[in-house]
Structures are given as C-alpha cells and as structure tokens.
PAKOLVO-336268 format. One record per residue (C-alpha): residue number from 1; residue in three letters; x, y, z. Coordinates in pm, 1 decimal, m for minus. Example, Ala and Ser with C-alpha at 12.3 -4.5 7.8 and 13.67 -1.06 7.14 Angstrom:
ATOM  num  residuo      east     north        up
ATOM    1      ALA    1230.0    m450.0     780.0
ATOM    2      SER    1367.0    m106.0     714.0
***
This chain:
ATOM  num  residuo      east     north        up
ATOM    1      MET    1784.8    1309.0    1447.4
ATOM    2      PHE    1476.8    1513.3    1538.2
ATOM    3      GLN    1499.3    1790.4    1773.5
ATOM    4      LYS    1186.2    1791.0    1949.2
ATOM    5      VAL     925.5    1516.9    2101.0
ATOM    6      LEU     552.8    1500.4    2167.3
ATOM    7      ILE     540.1    1185.2    2434.0
ATOM    8      ALA     141.7    1107.4    2382.7
ATOM    9      ASN     124.1     918.6    2718.4
ATOM   10      ARG     209.8     867.8    3097.0
ATOM   11      GLY     349.9     689.4    3360.8
ATOM   12      GLU     637.1     484.3    3329.1
ATOM   13      ILE     639.4     499.9    2974.0
ATOM   14      ALA     622.7     832.4    2947.3
ATOM   15      ARG     946.0     889.4    3155.8
ATOM   16      ARG    1064.7     599.2    2936.9
ATOM   17      ILE    1119.3     750.0    2635.9
ATOM   18      ILE    1218.6    1065.6    2835.5
ATOM   19      ARG    1488.8     891.5    2932.5
ATOM   20      THR    1579.4     806.5    2579.6
ATOM   21      CYS    1553.1    1165.0    2435.1
ATOM   22      LYS    1764.0    1339.8    2691.1
ATOM   23      ARG    2047.4    1113.4    2644.2
ATOM   24      LEU    2031.6    1184.5    2290.0
ATOM   25      GLY    1955.0    1535.5    2292.5
ATOM   26      ILE    1619.6    1576.1    2205.5
ATOM   27      GLN    1369.2    1809.4    2436.0
ATOM   28      THR    1083.6    1609.7    2546.3
ATOM   29      VAL     704.1    1762.2    2575.8
ATOM   30      ALA     488.1    1577.0    2800.0
ATOM   31      ILE      81.7    1592.2    2831.6
ATOM   32      TYR     m95.2    1581.1    3049.5
ATOM   33      SER    m432.5    1554.9    3234.3
ATOM   34      LYS    m538.8    1755.7    3551.1
ATOM   35      ALA    m547.1    1459.4    3790.7
ATOM   36      ASP    m170.7    1442.9    3636.1
ATOM   37      GLU     m57.8    1816.7    3705.5
ATOM   38      THR     230.5    1668.6    3939.5
ATOM   39      SER     316.6    1374.6    3851.1
ATOM   40      LEU     718.9    1244.7    3768.1
ATOM   41      HIS     627.4    1229.1    3324.7
ATOM   42      VAL     514.9    1624.2    3355.3
ATOM   43      ARG     854.1    1695.2    3582.7
ATOM   44      GLU    1074.5    1586.0    3362.4
ATOM   45      ALA    1004.1    1671.7    3042.4
ATOM   46      ASP    1121.0    2047.6    2924.6
ATOM   47      GLU     749.4    2161.6    2855.4
ATOM   48      SER     420.5    2026.1    2940.1
ATOM   49      TYR      81.6    2081.5    2858.6
ATOM   50      CYS    m309.3    1997.8    3001.9
ATOM   51      VAL    m498.7    1817.7    2744.8
ATOM   52      GLY    m817.5    1776.5    2974.5
ATOM   53      GLU   m1001.6    1688.7    3264.7
ATOM   54      PRO    m929.3    1307.0    3447.9
ATOM   55      PRO   m1143.1    1024.4    3242.3
ATOM   56      VAL    m914.4     974.0    2961.1
ATOM   57      ASN   m1147.5    1049.2    2698.5
ATOM   58      GLN   m1133.8    1442.0    2791.1
ATOM   59      SER    m746.8    1405.4    2822.2
ATOM   60      TYR    m505.0    1152.3    2716.6
ATOM   61      LEU    m716.4    1065.4    2400.0
ATOM   62      ASN    m840.3    1429.1    2342.9
ATOM   63      VAL    m677.4    1413.5    1918.7
ATOM   64      ASP    m756.2    1764.6    1856.4
ATOM   65      ALA    m593.2    1895.9    2229.2
ATOM   66      ILE    m255.1    1639.4    2217.2
ATOM   67      LEU    m179.6    1771.5    1838.5
ATOM   68      ALA    m236.9    2179.0    2018.5
ATOM   69      ALA      15.5    2123.8    2194.3
ATOM   70      ALA     216.6    1995.2    1919.5
ATOM   71      LYS     143.9    2261.5    1773.2
ATOM   72      GLU     216.2    2502.0    1992.9
ATOM   73      SER     525.5    2355.6    2202.0
ATOM   74      GLY     695.1    2365.2    1833.5
ATOM   75      ALA     724.2    1934.1    1839.7
ATOM   76      GLU     848.6    1799.8    1511.9
ATOM   77      ALA     706.0    1427.7    1599.5
ATOM   78      ILE     490.0    1243.3    1846.5
ATOM   79      HIS     557.7     955.0    2017.8
ATOM   80      PRO     233.6     729.5    2148.1
ATOM   81      GLY     423.8     506.6    2402.6
ATOM   82      TYR     191.4     155.5    2439.5
ATOM   83      GLY    m217.0     200.0    2483.1
ATOM   84      LEU    m423.2     489.6    2473.2
ATOM   85      LEU    m370.6     598.9    2138.5
ATOM   86      SER     m41.2     429.3    2032.0
ATOM   87      GLU    m243.3     180.7    1783.7
ATOM   88      ASN    m512.0     427.5    1687.5
ATOM   89      ALA    m494.7     474.7    1312.3
ATOM   90      GLY    m712.1     737.8    1287.5
ATOM   91      PHE    m412.3     932.6    1537.7
ATOM   92      ALA    m148.7     825.5    1334.2
ATOM   93      LYS    m340.7     979.5    1037.5
ATOM   94      ARG    m421.9    1323.3    1180.1
ATOM   95      VAL     m62.1    1338.4    1320.0
ATOM   96      GLU       0.9    1276.1     950.0
ATOM   97      GLN    m191.2    1536.7     827.4
ATOM   98      GLU     m71.0    1812.9    1063.8
ATOM   99      GLY     240.4    1758.7     902.0
ATOM  100      LEU     376.2    1590.6    1260.9
ATOM  101      VAL     630.4    1240.2    1230.5
ATOM  102      PHE     425.7     941.2    1384.7
ATOM  103      ILE     668.4     718.3    1569.5
ATOM  104      GLY     554.3     393.7    1482.1
ATOM  105      PRO     390.8     280.8    1159.6
ATOM  106      THR     198.4     452.6     943.2
ATOM  107      SER    m175.3     472.4     994.9
ATOM  108      GLU    m244.8     243.2     663.4
ATOM  109      VAL     m66.5     m74.7     833.5
ATOM  110      ILE    m210.5      57.8    1208.3
ATOM  111      GLU    m578.5      m4.5    1075.2
ATOM  112      ALA    m489.6    m320.1     897.3
ATOM  113      MET    m314.2    m475.4    1220.9
ATOM  114      GLY    m610.3    m344.1    1394.9
ATOM  115      SER    m803.2    m543.0    1279.4
ATOM  116      LYS    m791.6    m943.6    1379.2
ATOM  117      LEU    m957.1   m1063.4    1049.8
ATOM  118      GLU    m730.4    m917.4     814.8
ATOM  119      ALA    m398.0    m980.5    1038.9
ATOM  120      ARG    m527.6   m1338.9     951.3
ATOM  121      LYS    m561.6   m1282.1     556.3
ATOM  122      ARG    m277.8   m1079.6     540.3
ATOM  123      MET     m62.6   m1373.5     756.1
ATOM  124      ALA    m179.0   m1669.5     573.2
ATOM  125      SER     m74.6   m1465.5     263.9
ATOM  126      ALA     242.0   m1404.6     425.5
ATOM  127      GLY     308.8   m1798.6     454.7
ATOM  128      VAL     279.8   m1723.9     826.4
ATOM  129      PRO     106.3   m2012.1    1028.9
ATOM  130      ILE    m247.3   m1877.9    1171.4
ATOM  131      ILE    m508.5   m2095.8    1346.4
ATOM  132      GLU    m752.1   m2279.3    1220.2
ATOM  133      GLY   m1079.7   m2069.4    1193.4
ATOM  134      VAL   m1278.3   m1833.8     920.9
ATOM  135      ASN   m1128.7   m1482.4     759.4
ATOM  136      GLU   m1476.6   m1303.0     762.6
ATOM  137      ALA   m1715.3   m1161.9    1010.0
ATOM  138      MET   m1955.3   m1362.9    1168.9
ATOM  139      ALA   m2297.5   m1180.9    1101.2
ATOM  140      SER   m2508.7   m1334.6    1392.2
ATOM  141      ALA   m2435.4   m1625.4    1680.6
ATOM  142      THR   m2617.4   m1896.5    1437.0
ATOM  143      GLU   m2330.4   m1827.5    1191.2
ATOM  144      ALA   m2113.3   m1875.5    1452.4
ATOM  145      ALA   m2238.8   m2169.8    1558.4
ATOM  146      ASP   m2262.9   m2332.9    1198.4
ATOM  147      VAL   m1854.2   m2271.8    1167.2
ATOM  148      ALA   m1800.3   m2390.2    1509.8
ATOM  149      ALA   m1979.2   m2704.3    1472.7
ATOM  150      LYS   m1708.7   m2786.4    1105.1
ATOM  151      ILE   m1418.4   m2706.4    1302.9
ATOM  152      GLY   m1484.1   m2877.0    1596.9
ATOM  153      TYR   m1564.5   m2763.1    2010.3
ATOM  154      PRO   m1380.4   m2655.5    2167.1
ATOM  155      VAL   m1342.9   m2227.0    2015.9
ATOM  156      MET   m1240.6   m1901.9    2061.6
ATOM  157      LEU   m1498.9   m1679.3    1999.1
ATOM  158      LYS   m1304.1   m1327.8    1890.6
ATOM  159      ALA   m1377.1    m918.1    1885.0
ATOM  160      SER   m1193.2    m868.0    1539.8
ATOM  161      ALA   m1082.6    m507.0    1715.3
ATOM  162      GLY    m866.1    m442.7    2023.0
ATOM  163      GLY    m772.5    m616.2    2288.6
ATOM  164      GLY    m654.4    m675.5    2625.8
ATOM  165      GLY    m933.1   m1031.6    2626.5
ATOM  166      ILE   m1193.1    m779.0    2590.1
ATOM  167      GLY   m1458.3    m980.8    2372.8
ATOM  168      MET   m1370.2   m1281.7    2402.5
ATOM  169      GLN   m1400.0   m1571.7    2551.8
ATOM  170      VAL   m1342.5   m1965.6    2501.1
ATOM  171      VAL   m1686.5   m2189.2    2413.6
ATOM  172      HIS   m1693.6   m2569.1    2455.3
ATOM  173      ASP   m2105.9   m2606.8    2292.0
ATOM  174      GLU   m2334.0   m2422.3    2073.1
ATOM  175      ALA   m2524.1   m2380.9    2342.9
ATOM  176      GLU   m2248.4   m2150.5    2567.1
ATOM  177      LEU   m2140.1   m2009.4    2241.7
ATOM  178      LEU   m2475.4   m1887.3    2133.2
ATOM  179      LYS   m2515.9   m1749.7    2484.1
ATOM  180      ALA   m2185.4   m1568.6    2499.1
ATOM  181      PHE   m2219.1   m1380.9    2119.5
ATOM  182      GLU   m2413.6   m1085.4    2215.5
ATOM  183      GLY   m2265.6   m1002.0    2490.5
ATOM  184      ASN   m1899.7   m1050.2    2402.3
ATOM  185      GLN   m2038.7    m813.9    2064.1
ATOM  186      LYS   m2156.8    m567.8    2265.1
ATOM  187      ARG   m1866.7    m540.9    2521.7
ATOM  188      ALA   m1663.0    m555.4    2168.2
ATOM  189      GLU   m1853.5    m224.9    2018.4
ATOM  190      SER   m1893.6     m83.7    2357.5
ATOM  191      PHE   m1498.0     m87.8    2398.5
ATOM  192      PHE   m1363.3     m28.0    2049.4
ATOM  193      GLY   m1659.6      89.2    1846.2
ATOM  194      ASP   m1632.0    m218.8    1595.4
ATOM  195      GLY   m1840.2    m528.5    1705.4
ATOM  196      THR   m1770.5    m758.1    1469.2
ATOM  197      MET   m1695.2   m1151.5    1543.4
ATOM  198      PHE   m1543.8   m1436.8    1425.5
ATOM  199      VAL   m1409.3   m1774.8    1548.8
ATOM  200      GLU   m1105.1   m2020.5    1583.9
ATOM  201      LYS    m981.9   m2348.2    1683.1
ATOM  202      PHE    m912.4   m2315.2    2035.8
ATOM  203      ILE    m554.5   m2433.0    2135.5
ATOM  204      ALA    m540.9   m2577.7    2499.9
ATOM  205      GLU    m280.0   m2427.0    2703.9
ATOM  206      PRO    m113.3   m2325.7    2447.8
ATOM  207      HIS     274.6   m2040.9    2565.4
ATOM  208      HIS     193.5   m1754.8    2426.6
ATOM  209      ILE     550.8   m1638.1    2293.4
ATOM  210      GLU     592.2   m1294.6    2085.6
ATOM  211      VAL     872.6   m1177.5    1828.8
ATOM  212      GLN    1026.9    m829.1    1849.4
ATOM  213      VAL    1101.1    m641.1    1535.2
ATOM  214      LEU    1280.7    m382.1    1425.4
ATOM  215      ALA    1260.3    m217.1    1025.5
ATOM  216      ASP    1388.3      49.8     909.5
ATOM  217      GLN    1179.5     287.9     565.7
ATOM  218      HIS    1484.7     125.6     315.0
ATOM  219      GLY    1353.3    m181.7     341.3
ATOM  220      HIS    1537.7    m369.0     651.9
ATOM  221      THR    1402.0    m623.6     858.0
ATOM  222      ILE    1538.4    m778.8    1221.8
ATOM  223      PRO    1399.1    m990.4    1426.8
ATOM  224      VAL    1528.5    m914.2    1818.7
ATOM  225      PHE    1477.5   m1258.2    1928.3
ATOM  226      GLU    1137.9   m1363.8    2129.7
ATOM  227      ARG    1023.8   m1321.2    2467.3
ATOM  228      GLU     749.2   m1530.5    2667.5
ATOM  229      CYS     476.5   m1433.0    2830.9
ATOM  230      SER     216.3   m1697.0    2923.0
ATOM  231      VAL     201.2   m1568.7    3295.8
ATOM  232      GLN    m155.9   m1385.2    3283.5
ATOM  233      ARG    m422.9   m1316.0    3439.7
ATOM  234      ARG    m765.0   m1196.3    3284.1
ATOM  235      ASN    m615.4   m1234.4    2915.2
ATOM  236      GLN    m386.9   m1006.2    3023.0
ATOM  237      LYS     m15.9   m1009.7    3037.1
ATOM  238      VAL     169.8   m1032.3    3440.4
ATOM  239      VAL     502.0   m1132.2    3380.2
ATOM  240      GLU     735.9   m1167.6    3082.3
ATOM  241      GLU    1061.6   m1282.0    3010.0
ATOM  242      ALA    1356.8   m1279.1    2725.7
ATOM  243      THR    1411.5   m1569.8    2554.2
ATOM  244      SER    1135.3   m1825.5    2617.2
ATOM  245      PRO    1272.9   m2110.7    2800.0
ATOM  246      PHE    1021.2   m2338.8    2628.0
ATOM  247      ILE    1092.7   m2377.5    2277.5
ATOM  248      SER    1443.4   m2524.0    2092.9
ATOM  249      ALA    1650.2   m2299.8    1928.2
ATOM  250      GLU    1577.2   m2461.0    1600.9
ATOM  251      THR    1187.7   m2331.9    1662.2
ATOM  252      ARG    1285.4   m1995.2    1762.2
ATOM  253      GLU    1484.6   m1918.6    1409.5
ATOM  254      LYS    1173.2   m2086.3    1246.2
ATOM  255      MET     948.2   m1837.8    1455.5
ATOM  256      LEU    1208.6   m1528.2    1395.6
ATOM  257      ASP    1178.3   m1561.1    1039.0
ATOM  258      ALA     836.2   m1627.7    1024.0
ATOM  259      ALA     807.2   m1299.9    1178.3
ATOM  260      VAL     999.5   m1113.3     975.5
ATOM  261      ALA     863.4   m1264.9     663.5
ATOM  262      ALA     515.8   m1110.0     865.8
ATOM  263      ALA     627.7    m763.8     888.6
ATOM  264      SER     770.0    m747.7     579.3
ATOM  265      SER     465.1    m876.8     412.3
ATOM  266      ILE     311.4    m547.8     531.0
ATOM  267      GLY     533.7    m294.4     467.2
ATOM  268      TYR     600.3    m270.2     843.6
ATOM  269      THR     821.5      40.8     939.9
ATOM  270      ASN     956.5      88.9    1364.1
ATOM  271      ALA     918.4    m138.8    1639.7
ATOM  272      GLY     705.4    m392.9    1683.6
ATOM  273      THR     551.2    m741.5    1762.9
ATOM  274      ILE     416.1   m1032.6    1600.2
ATOM  275      GLU     276.5   m1267.3    1853.4
ATOM  276      PHE     239.6   m1635.0    1897.1
ATOM  277      LEU      34.4   m1907.5    2019.0
ATOM  278      VAL     271.7   m2212.7    2051.7
ATOM  279      ASP     158.7   m2572.3    2143.0
ATOM  280      ALA     270.4   m2799.8    2335.6
ATOM  281      ASN     482.6   m2959.3    2063.6
ATOM  282      GLU     625.3   m2655.7    1955.1
ATOM  283      GLN     383.8   m2538.9    1668.8
ATOM  284      PHE     306.3   m2198.4    1646.4
ATOM  285      TYR      37.2   m1953.0    1508.4
ATOM  286      PHE      m1.0   m1661.2    1416.8
ATOM  287      LEU    m234.8   m1481.2    1726.9
ATOM  288      GLU    m203.5   m1128.5    1658.7
ATOM  289      MET      80.1    m816.5    1572.3
ATOM  290      ASN      95.4    m507.9    1779.8
ATOM  291      THR     231.3    m193.2    1579.7
ATOM  292      ARG     350.5     m31.3    1873.4
ATOM  293      LEU     623.5     m86.0    2189.5
ATOM  294      GLN     556.0    m320.5    2407.9
ATOM  295      VAL     483.9    m307.9    2823.4
ATOM  296      GLU     731.9    m571.7    2811.8
ATOM  297      HIS    1054.4    m448.7    2605.8
ATOM  298      PRO    1315.7    m402.0    2916.2
ATOM  299      VAL    1388.6    m737.3    2819.4
ATOM  300      THR    1459.1    m743.6    2561.4
ATOM  301      GLU    1653.4    m474.6    2581.6
ATOM  302      GLU    1850.7    m621.8    2889.7
ATOM  303      ILE    1976.3    m943.0    2626.9
ATOM  304      SER    1985.3    m772.5    2306.9
ATOM  305      GLY    2223.9    m439.6    2453.5
ATOM  306      LEU    1986.6    m234.6    2192.9
ATOM  307      ASP    1766.6      58.0    2346.7
ATOM  308      LEU    1465.7     m17.1    2145.1
ATOM  309      VAL    1304.5     345.8    2150.4
ATOM  310      GLU    1648.6     461.6    2035.1
ATOM  311      TRP    1544.2     275.2    1718.2
ATOM  312      GLN    1238.3     372.4    1718.7
ATOM  313      LEU    1318.1     784.7    1704.9
ATOM  314      LYS    1602.2     680.0    1405.4
ATOM  315      ILE    1378.2     458.0    1216.5
ATOM  316      ALA    1097.5     728.8    1280.5
ATOM  317      SER    1373.8    1013.9    1132.0
ATOM  318      GLY    1484.1     826.1     849.1
ATOM  319      GLU    1774.7     685.9     931.1
ATOM  320      GLU    1846.8     310.1     844.4
ATOM  321      LEU    1938.4      13.3    1099.9
ATOM  322      THR    2269.3     m13.5    1078.4
ATOM  323      ILE    2236.2    m396.1    1266.4
ATOM  324      GLU    2206.7    m758.8    1099.3
ATOM  325      ARG    2058.3   m1015.7    1227.8
ATOM  326      SER    2364.3   m1171.0    1237.5
ATOM  327      GLN    2535.9    m921.5    1466.2
ATOM  328      LEU    2253.2   m1026.2    1712.8
ATOM  329      THR    2341.3   m1262.3    2012.4
ATOM  330      ILE    2199.4   m1270.4    2289.3
ATOM  331      HIS    2345.8   m1197.7    2691.3
ATOM  332      GLY    2203.4   m1407.4    2994.1
ATOM  333      HIS    1855.9   m1352.6    3047.6
ATOM  334      ALA    1523.6   m1112.5    3179.9
ATOM  335      ILE    1247.7   m1154.0    3362.4
ATOM  336      GLU     999.0    m821.7    3409.0
ATOM  337      VAL     648.4    m828.2    3644.3
ATOM  338      ARG     402.6    m557.3    3607.2
ATOM  339      ILE     337.7    m389.6    3882.8
ATOM  340      TYR     m57.0    m349.0    3962.8
ATOM  341      ALA    m243.8    m164.6    4221.9
ATOM  342      GLU    m511.9    m411.7    4255.1
ATOM  343      ASP    m598.0    m677.7    4536.7
ATOM  344      PRO    m384.9    m974.4    4440.3
ATOM  345      VAL    m688.6   m1201.7    4479.4
ATOM  346      ARG    m992.9   m1083.0    4298.8
ATOM  347      PHE    m774.3    m873.4    4070.0
ATOM  348      PHE   m1028.8    m515.5    4123.8
ATOM  349      PRO    m825.8    m258.9    4103.4
ATOM  350      SER    m663.8     m35.7    4445.5
ATOM  351      PRO    m730.7     320.7    4383.2
ATOM  352      GLY    m497.6     604.1    4671.4
ATOM  353      THR    m254.4     726.8    4816.7
ATOM  354      ILE     103.7     582.6    4817.7
ATOM  355      THR     239.1     650.6    5154.6
ATOM  356      LYS     586.4     438.7    5197.9
ATOM  357      LEU     793.6     308.1    4883.9
ATOM  358      VAL    1075.0     110.6    4855.4
ATOM  359      LEU    1194.1      m7.0    4603.4
ATOM  360      PRO    1446.6    m279.9    4538.1
ATOM  361      GLN    1900.6    m210.1    4447.2
ATOM  362      GLY    2086.1    m478.0    4372.3
ATOM  363      ALA    2332.9    m605.3    4040.2
ATOM  364      GLY    2092.9    m710.8    3753.1
ATOM  365      ILE    1770.0    m486.9    3935.5
ATOM  366      ARG    1629.2    m224.2    3677.9
ATOM  367      HIS    1276.6     m45.8    3774.3
ATOM  368      GLU    1047.4     132.9    3549.3
ATOM  369      ALA     788.3     333.7    3750.7
ATOM  370      GLY     502.8     610.0    3717.7
ATOM  371      VAL     479.0     717.6    4043.7
ATOM  372      GLU     686.2     803.8    4356.9
ATOM  373      GLU     592.8     810.8    4764.3
ATOM  374      GLY     267.8    1103.2    4790.8
ATOM  375      SER     154.9     991.8    4419.8
ATOM  376      VAL    m212.4     934.7    4419.6
ATOM  377      VAL    m307.6     630.4    4172.6
ATOM  378      THR    m622.1     798.7    4075.1
ATOM  379      PRO    m922.6     535.9    3914.3
ATOM  380      PHE    m912.2     667.5    3591.7
ATOM  381      TYR    m608.4     464.0    3442.2
ATOM  382      ASP    m424.7     163.4    3393.3
ATOM  383      PRO    m358.7      61.4    3732.8
ATOM  384      MET      m1.2     m66.1    3656.4
ATOM  385      ILE     158.2     165.6    3811.3
ATOM  386      ALA     524.2     m20.9    3782.0
ATOM  387      LYS     749.1    m272.6    3573.0
ATOM  388      LEU    1075.1    m445.1    3780.5
ATOM  389      ILE    1313.8    m621.6    3550.2
ATOM  390      THR    1587.4    m849.1    3691.4
ATOM  391      THR    1910.6    m953.0    3455.7
ATOM  392      GLY    2073.3   m1279.5    3520.4
ATOM  393      THR    2354.1   m1460.2    3323.5
ATOM  394      THR    2128.5   m1754.6    3349.4
ATOM  395      ARG    1772.6   m1762.8    3397.2
ATOM  396      ASP    1812.1   m1925.8    3755.6
ATOM  397      GLU    2005.6   m1614.0    3821.3
ATOM  398      ALA    1768.8   m1435.1    3681.6
ATOM  399      VAL    1484.0   m1604.3    3903.8
ATOM  400      THR    1703.9   m1550.8    4244.3
ATOM  401      ARG    1710.0   m1144.4    4223.6
ATOM  402      MET    1348.5   m1127.8    4118.6
ATOM  403      GLN    1268.9   m1334.6    4366.1
ATOM  404      GLN    1490.1   m1136.7    4657.4
ATOM  405      ALA    1411.6    m779.3    4467.7
ATOM  406      LEU    1058.0    m852.6    4539.2
ATOM  407      ALA    1096.7    m990.7    4858.9
ATOM  408      ASP    1250.8    m621.7    4892.7
ATOM  409      TYR     991.9    m409.5    4748.2
ATOM  410      VAL     779.5    m218.7    4977.9
ATOM  411      VAL     425.5     m15.8    4895.5
ATOM  412      GLU     216.3      82.8    5090.7
ATOM  413      GLY    m114.4     233.4    5108.0
ATOM  414      ILE    m297.6      93.0    4794.9
ATOM  415      LYS    m309.7    m257.6    4748.1
ATOM  416      THR     m70.0    m419.9    4489.7
ATOM  417      ASN       3.1    m804.5    4365.6
ATOM  418      ILE     317.1    m776.2    4446.7
ATOM  419      PRO     186.7   m1101.6    4693.9
ATOM  420      MET      67.6   m1287.6    4338.6
ATOM  421      LEU     397.1   m1186.3    4206.5
ATOM  422      ARG     592.7   m1364.8    4459.0
ATOM  423      ASP     454.4   m1680.1    4456.3
ATOM  424      VAL     432.8   m1655.7    4125.1
ATOM  425      VAL     815.3   m1635.0    4049.7
ATOM  426      ALA     857.8   m1940.9    4376.9
ATOM  427      HIS     630.5   m2180.7    4222.4
ATOM  428      PRO     810.6   m2474.9    4079.8
ATOM  429      GLU     730.1   m2521.8    3717.4
ATOM  430      PHE     796.8   m2155.2    3724.1
ATOM  431      LYS    1124.4   m2238.3    3787.9
ATOM  432      ALA    1096.2   m2487.8    3566.2
ATOM  433      GLY     996.7   m2293.4    3247.6
ATOM  434      ARG     689.2   m2463.9    3253.6
ATOM  435      THR     421.3   m2181.8    3223.0
ATOM  436      THR     126.2   m2175.1    2995.4
ATOM  437      THR    m161.4   m1928.9    2939.0
ATOM  438      LYS    m341.8   m2154.6    3208.0
ATOM  439      PHE     m74.0   m2087.5    3489.0
ATOM  440      VAL    m248.7   m1831.4    3678.5
ATOM  441      GLU    m579.5   m2031.7    3663.3
ATOM  442      GLN    m365.1   m2373.5    3770.2
ATOM  443      TYR    m150.0   m2277.2    3993.7
ATOM  444      TYR    m180.3   m1920.2    4136.7
ATOM  445      LEU    m561.9   m1928.9    4192.3
ATOM  446      PRO    m598.0   m2256.6    4385.7
ATOM  447      GLU    m364.3   m2173.2    4654.8
ATOM  448      VAL    m530.7   m1883.3    4682.9
ATOM  449      ALA    m842.5   m2031.5    4766.7
ATOM  450      LYS    m625.1   m2300.8    4994.2
ATOM  451      LYS    m605.1   m1998.6    5203.7
***
C-alpha cells in the first residue's frame, strides 16, 4: 500500500479521499489555488502545496505544478478525484512517465473511452448494445444531415469528446440540424479541444442508469450494482439513487453482465462506471464510460458496504480484488442530492460568502461538503458545494429521510438549489420511482413557471 498520496482535486471529493487515506494510515498531500488557501481540504491534509492563481487553468489544471508538488512531497501516487484532470489521458500519461502511480485506469484506456465514437466501436465489438447511429466522425453538417435522414428524426447531435451535455443537442428536422451543427462543434472545440461530431438515434424520455465496476490488475472485474441518475438539469445529474426503482431484477443482471463485458473487453482497471440509457421497455444501450470515481459513488457505498476509494487505492497498489460478485448483496436504498450554489430556477451560479450553514442530523444521513460557515464560494470552479445522502431499509424510508434532511438544511449568504431539491423529492412521480431524463422539464419547471 502507498505511504503518501497527492490528491489532484479540491472541495468535497478531496476531503472524501483524505478521510479514507487517514483511516488506512496513508499520508495525504493537498494542492490548492490561491483562492482555496484556507479551504477545508487544505487544512485536513498532512501537507499542502499552492499550484497557482485562482483560474482553473492556472492551478488545478496546471500539470507541471501538480507534478512538481508530487515530486517535492515524495508522494508515490496521485488520486485525481472526479472532474478536472481525472479523465485527462495526457495527465495520466505524464504521471506514469514521472514514475508515479495514477489511481485510475491506464492512459491508453482513458484516451479510448474519452472518445464517444471510439467507445461506441469498442462496445459494439464487445457485444454491448449501442444506440443506432454512426461510428465515424461527421465532417460537415450536410454529411450529418444525410445520416440523420437514414436514421430518422429526432436524432441526438453529439460531440465525441468531453461531457456535461456540452456539444449535445436533440434535433427534430434537417433545418434544425444544419443550424445546430456548427455551434455545437465550436463549443466542443472550445471546451475540449476536439470538435469531432457524430449523430445517433434519439431515445425519448429514457432512464439514465449506470453500473459501478471494480477491476483489478489480475483480470478480476465485478459490478457493484447500479444507480438511477435520471433527474438532471441541463444534462447534468442532480439526484441519484441506488438501486434503480425502475428496472426488474432480470434487467439488472443483464446490465451488470454487460458492464463487466464492457470493462473486461478494454482491459479496464480500478473503479469505473458504464452508463446506459434505458427505454420504457427496459431495453438498455451503452451511453459512455466514466473512467474515474463518480460524484454519486456514496449511494453505491451505502447499499454495498464497500469503501470505493479504499478499493481504488488497493487496486492501484497492485492488490487483488478479494470480493466475488456472488458475495455482494443490496442493503437497503440510498439517495443522493447534489447541492449547488446556484439560482434554483435559472440554474445560474451564485458565488458569495456562506454566512450561515446548518447541516441536517439524524439516522441514515451522510453529508459530503467542501465548505463551512464563512467559506467563500468563488466563480472560478464548479458550483457544487456539497452532497447529501440518505439511506433507509426501504426506498420510502430513504425518501422520507431525504425530505426531512432537506427541510432542516440551512444555507444563507448565497442562493442554492435546495428549494428545487425539496420540490423534486416531494413530487409524486419521484416518490413512485418514475423518473426519466425529462423529469425536471416535465414536472419541476412548469410548476416554477406557475409561481
């Protein structure tokens, strides 16, 4: 096992990794920008190094500064968390070249799965169901329109690189596609340095369900159940739960089998997630693979009893998985909500100083936060400030606990999406487990418009 690990991240995920490292007796090294000098993750780590000015490209994406801090500190490995450099194949390769361990898959696997087009090809070869579409880049809007005409509208126009809904748009006819192509291509190029576009069939009102996998360096891969992640705004997840209330036990087993086949076919190692779209008939299709720890990993931990960060560290240090798929059982139900510093109606970021913070307490409540009372939420980084997780012996109990926890949650000084989250978990459709990716659009925004 490692003696010292550098965490190339910030906020709640850095604190989350520090917590497991401390329990395992591993020393931790934090990095921070000048804006984060007094942050909780900096105070809790054994050592800390400033890696630059507040803008993310001058600090948390400053590969040279991060590697210099790792070398100076004597860290043996780097944990990238999620976001930032976690799925950057170039960063993973630099870590490997410097003789350090990247706590995640190899740079080659990250690169392959970072391209949605390449991922489609590989999954098709592995026998994993994929959505009807093309596996080649579209050179022009005209070419994309020709393909769309063959598939049939509506179609999903997608950027091959990146995520977060950037470069993605549903188009309903040729005129809309021709208009949307160039704008999405430029946006993808701006955000990811890659404007490659492709087209696939649009699945109306699907469920977004993903499977957590763990894979060691000795050819052993296991699935750790699934998560329902359908409540989204702007194609970004807001509420996640484990397990999915929608699929049957039979479909679950098929999805777990497909996830193992997907990960095994590419020689995947460490923790990763295979994401699927699932239609009303429980037919599922590969969406993408996240080659990192997910934001929503706590719900899987709560129902499985595993510490996924611990297993990331063990696998990266060369240890074998000692868990068999048959040994894993589902314990209750868990729900996570993401708390953002944002306007709950328009979803615009709301930076500022947190003047009051009261966290909910009680049985079945877990809280992961990157802030405290007095923290300054800057405009430089992702506006997610915390995650709230509730667990119950049944889904109904987990929902009830989440409702009470959100009622007790107080944040002042900035706007947050807590009012939205309260409305979501109290909605009859959510309580019934009938959440598709159109949930916010269908049920939340119309109610807001009435107020």
